TIDOKE-292081 format. One record per atom (N, C-alpha, C): x, y, z; atom name; residue in three letters; residue number from 1. Coordinates in steps of 0.001 Angstrom, whole numbers, plus 500000, padded with zeros to 6 digits. Each point is the difference from the previous one (the first is absolute). Layout:
X,Y,Z,CA,Ala,NUM .
...
! end
This chain:
526958,483956,512806,N,Unk,1 .
499193,500970,501078,CA,Unk,1 .
500914,500888,500432,C,Unk,1 .
499900,501498,500272,N,Unk,2 .
500558,500857,501099,CA,Unk,2 .
500160,499802,501011,C,Unk,2 .
500578,500545,500758,N,Unk,3 .
500367,500048,501461,CA,Unk,3 .
499256,501055,500445,C,Unk,3 .
499350,499834,501683,N,Unk,4 .
499382,501243,500346,CA,Unk,4 .
500206,501414,499833,C,Unk,4 .
501676,499845,500464,N,Unk,5 .
500646,501175,499842,CA,Unk,5 .
499858,500538,498446,C,Unk,5 .
500283,499307,498668,N,Unk,6 .
499989,500573,498846,CA,Unk,6 .
498544,500226,499812,C,Unk,6 .
498716,499478,500660,N,Unk,7 .
498866,500145,499574,CA,Unk,7 .
499662,501640,500705,C,Unk,7 .
500322,500010,500952,N,Unk,8 .
499787,501385,500811,CA,Unk,8 .
501065,501007,499249,C,Unk,8 .
500640,499714,499347,N,Unk,9 .
501075,500939,499802,CA,Unk,9 .
499267,500609,498341,C,Unk,9 .
499475,498981,499327,N,Unk,10 .
498943,500163,498942,CA,Unk,10 .
498950,500862,500359,C,Unk,10 .
499210,499534,501052,N,Unk,11 .
498618,500854,500239,CA,Unk,11 .
500421,501144,500452,C,Unk,11 .
500933,500481,500663,N,Unk,12 .
500680,501603,500296,CA,Unk,12 .
499992,500812,498782,C,Unk,12 .
501291,499152,499235,N,Unk,13 .
500174,500865,498763,CA,Unk,13 .
498951,500300,499084,C,Unk,13 .
498957,499080,500214,N,Unk,14 .
498628,500244,498863,CA,Unk,14 .
499249,501267,500791,C,Unk,14 .
500053,499902,501222,N,Unk,15 .
499266,501144,501053,CA,Unk,15 .
500292,501126,499692,C,Unk,15 .
501498,500117,499773,N,Unk,16 .
500775,501297,499941,CA,Unk,16 .
499293,500637,498928,C,Unk,16 .
499624,499233,498617,N,Unk,17 .
499653,500594,498839,CA,Unk,17 .
498692,500618,500243,C,Unk,17 .
499298,499544,500827,N,Unk,18 .
498298,500332,500112,CA,Unk,18 .
499991,501660,500245,C,Unk,18 .
499086,500429,499262,N,Unk,19 .
499536,501621,500042,CA,Unk,19 .
498504,500102,499309,C,Unk,19 .
499236,500674,500423,N,Unk,20 .
498971,500767,499327,CA,Unk,20 .
499875,500170,498730,C,Unk,20 .
499339,499608,498999,N,Unk,21 .
499891,500177,498535,CA,Unk,21 .
498834,500149,499744,C,Unk,21 .
499812,501214,498851,N,Unk,22 .
498924,500017,499543,CA,Unk,22 .
499364,499122,499113,C,Unk,22 .
498415,499477,499654,N,Unk,23 .
499681,498831,499481,CA,Unk,23 .
498783,500347,499762,C,Unk,23 .
499348,498762,499338,N,Unk,24 .
498064,500638,499744,CA,Unk,24 .
499398,499630,501122,C,Unk,24 .
500858,499536,501401,N,Unk,25 .
498999,499720,500989,CA,Unk,25 .
500375,501074,501089,C,Unk,25 .
501069,500225,499969,N,Unk,26 .
500397,501109,500936,CA,Unk,26 .
498986,501188,499574,C,Unk,26 .
499357,500822,501137,N,Unk,27 .
499365,500806,499875,CA,Unk,27 .
500545,501530,499768,C,Unk,27 .
499377,501123,500112,N,Unk,28 .
500444,501288,499734,CA,Unk,28 .
500662,500518,501541,C,Unk,28 .
499558,499463,500911,N,Unk,29 .
500565,500462,501019,CA,Unk,29 .
501251,499400,500811,C,Unk,29 .
500873,500414,500540,N,Unk,30 .
500911,498950,500174,CA,Unk,30 .
499665,498837,501516,C,Unk,30 .
499125,500146,500473,N,Unk,31 .
499382,498982,500965,CA,Unk,31 .
499415,499008,499564,C,Unk,31 .
499350,500067,498560,N,Unk,32 .
499604,499165,499392,CA,Unk,32 .
501045,499045,499053,C,Unk,32 .
501198,500168,500176,N,Unk,33 .
501256,499279,499238,CA,Unk,33 .
500265,498677,500781,C,Unk,33 .
500452,499214,499416,N,Unk,34 .
500366,498740,500556,CA,Unk,34 .
501311,499605,499429,C,Unk,34 .
501050,499276,500639,N,Unk,35 .
501366,499574,499679,CA,Unk,35 .
499565,498701,499523,C,Unk,35 .
500744,499710,498517,N,Unk,36 .
499462,498895,499334,CA,Unk,36 .
501260,499071,500585,C,Unk,36 .
499550,498705,500100,N,Unk,37 .
500959,498905,500804,CA,Unk,37 .
500595,499447,498306,C,Unk,37 .
500875,500310,499587,N,Unk,38 .
500907,499766,498814,CA,Unk,38 .
500208,498256,500060,C,Unk,38 .
500158,499763,498625,N,Unk,39 .
500149,498473,499687,CA,Unk,39 .
501275,499181,500640,C,Unk,39 .
500799,500921,500036,N,Unk,40 .
501453,499754,500596,CA,Unk,40 .
499572,499903,501865,C,Unk,40 .
499597,500649,500450,N,Unk,41 .
499583,500283,501340,CA,Unk,41 .
498999,498902,500349,C,Unk,41 .
499264,499141,499185,N,Unk,42 .
499212,498988,500337,CA,Unk,42 .
500748,498765,499945,C,Unk,42 .
500744,499806,498985,N,Unk,43 .
501034,498769,499655,CA,Unk,43 .
500422,500185,501221,C,Unk,43 .
500822,500981,500608,N,Unk,44 .
501168,499718,501063,CA,Unk,44 .
499191,499779,501229,C,Unk,44 .
498751,500626,499958,N,Unk,45 .
499048,499452,501389,CA,Unk,45 .
499775,498569,499791,C,Unk,45 .
499490,499922,498816,N,Unk,46 .
500044,498014,499807,CA,Unk,46 .
501276,499612,500319,C,Unk,46 .
501148,500174,499736,N,Unk,47 .
501052,499127,500429,CA,Unk,47 .
499945,499805,501452,C,Unk,47 .
500166,501379,500666,N,Unk,48 .
499562,500006,501840,CA,Unk,48 .
499067,499088,500085,C,Unk,48 .
499060,500054,499705,N,Unk,49 .
498770,499049,500286,CA,Unk,49 .
500515,498450,499974,C,Unk,49 .
500602,499734,498942,N,Unk,50 .
500547,498592,499854,CA,Unk,50 .
501203,499713,501205,C,Unk,50 .
500848,500779,500152,N,Unk,51 .
501014,499756,500983,CA,Unk,51 .
499229,499864,501214,C,Unk,51 .
498865,500418,500344,N,Unk,52 .
499300,499831,501357,CA,Unk,52 .
499171,498606,499768,C,Unk,52 .
500140,499197,498837,N,Unk,53 .
498860,498981,499659,CA,Unk,53 .
498783,500252,500022,C,Unk,53 .
499336,501147,499707,N,Unk,54 .
498672,500332,499424,CA,Unk,54 .
499891,500744,498589,C,Unk,54 .
499519,498318,499606,N,Unk,55 .
500135,499927,498705,CA,Unk,55 .
498539,500383,499137,C,Unk,55 .
499130,499787,500894,N,Unk,56 .
498572,500722,499523,CA,Unk,56 .
500082,501727,499878,C,Unk,56 .
501130,500724,500710,N,Unk,57 .
499950,501469,499771,CA,Unk,57 .
500957,500169,499150,C,Unk,57 .
500888,499040,499901,N,Unk,58 .
500963,499990,498733,CA,Unk,58 .
499453,500146,498732,C,Unk,58 .
499171,498984,499752,N,Unk,59 .
499061,500022,498990,CA,Unk,59 .
499403,500706,499561,C,Unk,59 .
499346,500881,500990,N,Unk,60 .
498706,500679,499624,CA,Unk,60 .
500919,501651,499799,C,Unk,60 .
501199,500408,500802,N,Unk,61 .
501062,501262,499742,CA,Unk,61 .
500228,499477,498275,C,Unk,61 .
500718,499053,499591,N,Unk,62 .
500113,499374,498575,CA,Unk,62 .
498957,500573,499140,C,Unk,62 .
498933,499404,500293,N,Unk,63 .
498978,500391,499219,CA,Unk,63 .
499648,501503,499613,C,Unk,63 .
499990,500462,501291,N,Unk,64 .
499755,501546,499742,CA,Unk,64 .
501236,500935,499661,C,Unk,64 .
501131,499115,499428,N,Unk,65 .
501403,500664,499695,CA,Unk,65 .
499684,500245,498318,C,Unk,65 .
499110,499220,499461,N,Unk,66 .
499705,500274,498357,CA,Unk,66 .
498762,500517,499962,C,Unk,66 .
499622,500241,498485,N,Unk,67 .
498743,500470,499594,CA,Unk,67 .
498763,499180,500369,C,Unk,67 .
499105,500355,500333,N,Unk,68 .
498515,499124,499850,CA,Unk,68 .
499066,500998,499397,C,Unk,68 .
498879,498894,500104,N,Unk,69 .
498407,500183,499516,CA,Unk,69 .
499751,501429,499765,C,Unk,69 .
499730,499853,501638,N,Unk,70 .
499326,501227,500844,CA,Unk,70 .
498437,500336,499381,C,Unk,70 .
499375,499104,499507,N,Unk,71 .
498624,499978,499396,CA,Unk,71 .
499080,500306,501428,C,Unk,71 .
499268,501265,500072,N,Unk,72 .
498865,499965,501066,CA,Unk,72 .
499338,498820,500049,C,Unk,72 .
499055,498997,500850,N,Unk,73 .
499839,499003,500207,CA,Unk,73 .
498475,500328,500823,C,Unk,73 .
499494,501317,500426,N,Unk,74 .
499123,500257,500363,CA,Unk,74 .
498811,500138,498933,C,Unk,74 .
498336,499149,500767,N,Unk,75 .
499178,499554,498603,CA,Unk,75 .
499522,501323,500031,C,Unk,75 .
499873,501074,500490,N,Unk,76 .
499369,501490,499377,CA,Unk,76 .
500574,501243,500614,C,Unk,76 .
500694,500543,499337,N,Unk,77 .
500658,501192,500460,CA,Unk,77 .
499377,501461,499614,C,Unk,77 .
499712,500579,501272,N,Unk,78 .
499443,501264,499706,CA,Unk,78 .
500888,501176,499695,C,Unk,78 .
499392,500954,499014,N,Unk,79 .
500853,500355,499568,CA,Unk,79 .
500849,500948,500744,C,Unk,79 .
501334,499919,499388,N,Unk,80 .
500920,501125,500973,CA,Unk,80 .
500118,499404,501393,C,Unk,80 .
500174,498389,500049,N,Unk,81 .
500557,499342,501168,CA,Unk,81 .
501149,499000,499629,C,Unk,81 .
500766,499795,501092,N,Unk,82 .
501112,499314,500223,CA,Unk,82 .
499330,498577,500091,C,Unk,82 .
500565,499130,498991,N,Unk,83 .
499732,498473,500033,CA,Unk,83 .
500644,499655,501798,C,Unk,83 .
499540,498801,500451,N,Unk,84 .
500007,499528,501012,CA,Unk,84 .
501032,498930,499995,C,Unk,84 .
499641,499190,498650,N,Unk,85 .
500842,498489,499953,CA,Unk,85 .
500536,500051,498670,C,Unk,85 .
500972,499568,499613,N,Unk,86 .
501135,500064,498995,CA,Unk,86 .
500290,498655,499870,C,Unk,86 .
500308,499518,498472,N,Unk,87 .
500683,499090,499566,CA,Unk,87 .
501428,500100,500180,C,Unk,87 .
500750,499052,500538,N,Unk,88 .
501505,500016,500264,CA,Unk,88 .
500839,498981,499211,C,Unk,88 .
499009,499518,498590,N,Unk,89 .
500956,499039,499189,CA,Unk,89 .
500959,500509,499392,C,Unk,89 .
501090,499838,499940,N,Unk,90 .
501506,500432,499430,CA,Unk,90 .
499437,499616,498382,C,Unk,90 .
500568,501130,499511,N,Unk,91 .
500114,500284,498282,CA,Unk,91 .
501327,500627,499724,C,Unk,91 .
500195,499897,498377,N,Unk,92 .
501182,499714,499733,CA,Unk,92 .
500577,501611,499730,C,Unk,92 .
499058,500728,499773,N,Unk,93 .
499899,501489,499972,CA,Unk,93 .
499232,500744,500705,C,Unk,93 .
500777,501161,500475,N,Unk,94 .
499053,500844,501021,CA,Unk,94 .
499013,500549,499333,C,Unk,94 .
498818,500170,500541,N,Unk,95 .
498972,500813,499587,CA,Unk,95 .
498849,498847,499058,C,Unk,95 .
500774,498620,499819,N,Unk,96 .
499019,499268,499210,CA,Unk,96 .
499090,499373,501035,C,Unk,96 .
498769,499292,499297,N,Unk,97 .
499537,498963,500703,CA,Unk,97 .
500213,498687,500231,C,Unk,97 .
499472,499270,501029,N,Unk,98 .
500554,498774,499599,CA,Unk,98 .
499222,499315,499167,C,Unk,98 .
499883,498643,499852,N,Unk,99 .
499134,499139,498968,CA,Unk,99 .
498377,499957,500382,C,Unk,99 .
499709,500158,501301,N,Unk,100 .
499081,499832,500457,CA,Unk,100 .
499091,501400,499749,C,Unk,100 .
500717,501274,499957,N,Unk,101 .
499440,501008,499648,CA,Unk,101 .
500401,500913,499333,C,Unk,101 .
500048,499155,498630,N,Unk,102 .
500481,500445,498633,CA,Unk,102 .
498123,500608,499306,C,Unk,102 .
499896,500832,499056,N,Unk,103 .
498840,500381,499768,CA,Unk,103 .
499287,498891,499288,C,Unk,103 .
500181,499355,499557,N,Unk,104 .
499266,498608,499196,CA,Unk,104 .
499359,499274,500759,C,Unk,104 .
500558,500520,501500,N,Unk,105 .
499211,499167,501128,CA,Unk,105 .
499038,500802,500753,C,Unk,105 .
499687,501013,499770,N,Unk,106 .
499096,501159,500517,CA,Unk,106 .
498414,499238,500431,C,Unk,106 .
499705,499504,498478,N,Unk,107 .
498498,499262,500474,CA,Unk,107 .
500084,499230,501113,C,Unk,107 .
501310,499084,499934,N,Unk,108 .
499626,499056,500728,CA,Unk,108 .
499918,500391,502093,C,Unk,108 .
500480,501470,499864,N,Unk,109 .
499983,500223,501087,CA,Unk,109 .
499276,501549,500676,C,Unk,109 .
498793,499705,498690,N,Unk,110 .
498851,501082,500267,CA,Unk,110 .
500516,501070,499733,C,Unk,110 .
500947,500362,499260,N,Unk,111 .
500162,501587,499778,CA,Unk,111 .
499696,500010,498498,C,Unk,111 .
500100,501395,499836,N,Unk,112 .
499718,500586,498761,CA,Unk,112 .
501119,499708,499030,C,Unk,112 .
500010,499621,498641,N,Unk,113 .
500685,499279,499352,CA,Unk,113 .
500632,500951,498759,C,Unk,113 .
499721,501170,500308,N,Unk,114 .
500837,500739,499181,CA,Unk,114 .
501707,500315,500191,C,Unk,114 .
500563,499683,498952,N,Unk,115 .
501520,499633,500197,CA,Unk,115 .
500800,501195,500098,C,Unk,115 .
499089,501044,499058,N,Unk,116 .
500711,501183,499921,CA,Unk,116 .
501553,500353,499371,C,Unk,116 .
500877,500817,500568,N,Unk,117 .
501353,500200,499711,CA,Unk,117 .
500946,499531,500732,C,Unk,117 .
499595,499376,501298,N,Unk,118 .
500746,499562,500792,CA,Unk,118 .
500249,498610,500161,C,Unk,118 .
500635,499386,500789,N,Unk,119 .
500238,498502,500120,CA,Unk,119 .
498836,499654,501439,C,Unk,119 .
499443,500950,500519,N,Unk,120 .
499533,499939,501448,CA,Unk,120 .
498324,499717,499391,C,Unk,120 .
499283,499316,501062,N,Unk,121 .
498463,499961,499692,CA,Unk,121 .
499291,500899,500665,C,Unk,121 .
498803,500763,499505,N,Unk,122 .
499443,500754,500677,CA,Unk,122 .
499572,499788,501160,C,Unk,122 .
499869,500457,501239,N,Unk,123 .
499536,499479,501432,CA,Unk,123 .
498745,500037,500019,C,Unk,123 .
498884,500814,499255,N,Unk,124 .
498685,500101,500100,CA,Unk,124 .
499393,498649,499662,C,Unk,124 .
498659,500009,500538,N,Unk,125 .
499340,498508,499726,CA,Unk,125 .
499053,500547,498617,C,Unk,125 .
499492,499035,498960,N,Unk,126 .
499412,500318,499049,CA,Unk,126 .
498557,500162,500308,C,Unk,126 .
499631,500726,499220,N,Unk,127 .
498523,500463,499774,CA,Unk,127 .
499180,498866,500013,C,Unk,127 .
498704,499915,500461,N,Unk,128 .
499110,498758,499915,CA,Unk,128 .
499571,499796,498559,C,Unk,128 .
500416,498772,499395,N,Unk,129 .
499522,499921,498725,CA,Unk,129 .
501204,500254,499029,C,Unk,129 .
500962,500636,500573,N,Unk,130 .
501081,500337,499067,CA,Unk,130 .
501467,499093,500989,C,Unk,130 .
501101,500129,498704,N,Unk,131 .
501377,499507,500467,CA,Unk,131 .
500871,501452,500906,C,Unk,131 .
499563,501046,499400,N,Unk,132 .
500432,501044,500390,CA,Unk,132 .
499602,501014,501205,C,Unk,132 .
500805,500752,500804,N,Unk,133 .
499342,500987,500711,CA,Unk,133 .
499801,501170,499338,C,Unk,133 .
499071,500876,500661,N,Unk,134 .
499277,501098,499594,CA,Unk,134 .
501074,500877,499222,C,Unk,134 .
500853,500236,500177,N,Unk,135 .
501020,500985,499923,CA,Unk,135 .
500576,499297,498345,C,Unk,135 .
500191,499229,499903,N,Unk,136 .
500692,498911,498605,CA,Unk,136 .
498876,499442,499408,C,Unk,136 .
498839,499911,500157,N,Unk,137 .
499081,499587,499115,CA,Unk,137 .
499567,500894,498745,C,Unk,137 .
500361,501508,500049,N,Unk,138 .
500131,500794,499166,CA,Unk,138 .
500809,500050,498463,C,Unk,138 .
501042,499139,500804,N,Unk,139 .
501354,499767,499088,CA,Unk,139 .
499755,499341,498857,C,Unk,139 .
500424,500316,498451,N,Unk,140 .
499571,499130,499148,CA,Unk,140 .
500810,498512,500076,C,Unk,140 .
499458,499054,499461,N,Unk,141 .
500443,498771,499876,CA,Unk,141 .
500778,499332,498838,C,Unk,141 .
499579,500876,498794,N,Unk,142 .
500312,499600,498715,CA,Unk,142 .
501500,499945,499923,C,Unk,142 .
500545,498992,499235,N,Unk,143 .
501387,499659,500085,CA,Unk,143 .
500207,500623,498306,C,Unk,143 .
500820,501228,500027,N,Unk,144 .
500530,500432,498543,CA,Unk,144 .
500598,498991,499189,C,Unk,144 .
500354,500530,498864,N,Unk,145 .
500863,499259,498874,CA,Unk,145 .
501512,499739,500623,C,Unk,145 .
500711,500446,500715,N,Unk,146 .
501087,500251,500735,CA,Unk,146 .
499885,499069,500901,C,Unk,146 .
498918,499311,500278,N,Unk,147 .
499939,499050,501170,CA,Unk,147 .
500071,500650,501717,C,Unk,147 .
500096,501004,499933,N,Unk,148 .
499530,500800,501251,CA,Unk,148 .
498606,500193,499860,C,Unk,148 .
499652,500383,501806,N,Unk,149 .
498200,500070,500495,CA,Unk,149 .
500235,501961,499772,C,Unk,149 .
498733,499917,499603,N,Unk,150 .
499771,501302,499529,CA,Unk,150 .
500151,501078,501540,C,Unk,150 .
499282,499423,501170,N,Unk,151 .
499971,500652,501063,CA,Unk,151 .
499517,501494,499996,C,Unk,151 .
499035,500549,499134,N,Unk,152 .
499528,501446,499899,CA,Unk,152 .
499100,500066,500872,C,Unk,152 .
499954,500984,500634,N,Unk,153 .
498556,500233,501167,CA,Unk,153 .
498849,500516,498827,C,Unk,153 .
498863,499067,500241,N,Unk,154 .
498740,500104,499020,CA,Unk,154 .
500485,500224,498511,C,Unk,154 .
500646,498869,499324,N,Unk,155 .
500586,500236,498493,CA,Unk,155 .
499002,500280,499269,C,Unk,155 .
500334,500827,499376,N,Unk,156 .
498655,500452,498682,CA,Unk,156 .
500506,499444,498822,C,Unk,156 .
500779,499274,499876,N,Unk,157 .
500715,499088,498127,CA,Unk,157 .
498949,498826,499826,C,Unk,157 .
499196,500499,498938,N,Unk,158 .
498728,499298,499749,CA,Unk,158 .
500385,498544,499990,C,Unk,158 .
500938,499578,499367,N,Unk,159 .
500490,498499,499965,CA,Unk,159 .
500028,499312,501557,C,Unk,159 .
500760,500815,500715,N,Unk,160 .
500183,499449,501649,CA,Unk,160 .
498414,500057,500661,C,Unk,160 .
499276,500733,499590,N,Unk,161 .
498563,500231,500476,CA,Unk,161 .
499321,498679,499482,C,Unk,161 .
499889,499743,498764,N,Unk,162 .
499265,499204,499379,CA,Unk,162 .
500667,498244,500594,C,Unk,162 .
501250,499958,500381,N,Unk,163 .
500599,498720,500689,CA,Unk,163 .
500055,499877,501207,C,Unk,163 .
499575,501159,500968,N,Unk,164 .
499298,499751,501108,CA,Unk,164 .
498614,499856,500331,C,Unk,164 .
498899,500515,498975,N,Unk,165 .
498878,499226,500172,CA,Unk,165 .
500254,498591,499345,C,Unk,165 .
500484,499545,498984,N,Unk,166 .
499928,498767,499653,CA,Unk,166 .
500381,499051,501174,C,Unk,166 .
501302,500461,500661,N,Unk,167 .
500508,499033,501173,CA,Unk,167 .
498737,499820,501078,C,Unk,167 .
499534,501109,499994,N,Unk,168 .
498671,499887,501123,CA,Unk,168 .
499167,499248,500110,C,Unk,168 .
499592,499523,498642,N,Unk,169 .
498652,499324,499448,CA,Unk,169 .
500295,498782,499604,C,Unk,169 .
! end
């Protein structure tokens, strides 16, 4: 374990490297920007908390220093609104969902089951009597010979249309 003075030194060194930087969250105007707490700073703060015997804070800061799931947990999200609750489960890779929020679990969570081209699940609730939301219901579900899902909007391939009709009955 580091001494208190070592921990303070590490925090000050990490803090000296802080600066606003452009990112997907920072807005177009400077007063919308934030300064990101880097993983190095969060680990240094965790060490400082450990020196003060605050294990709860140290554990929280260590958790926040690594990649997190960050899946919105709000049941219904109005269009263009920021979620209020987030999943903070640790993940191996930044941008990846945790095991609870993988696309395969979308139906269990009451969400649209369209997997799309991303690892994330759709945030919308499915249409009544369907497993997809209004936006994704029109995308073709047929599996092509290469194993990929067609995903064409209102697909006109005759074989795909027949497959969709037979799957519905």
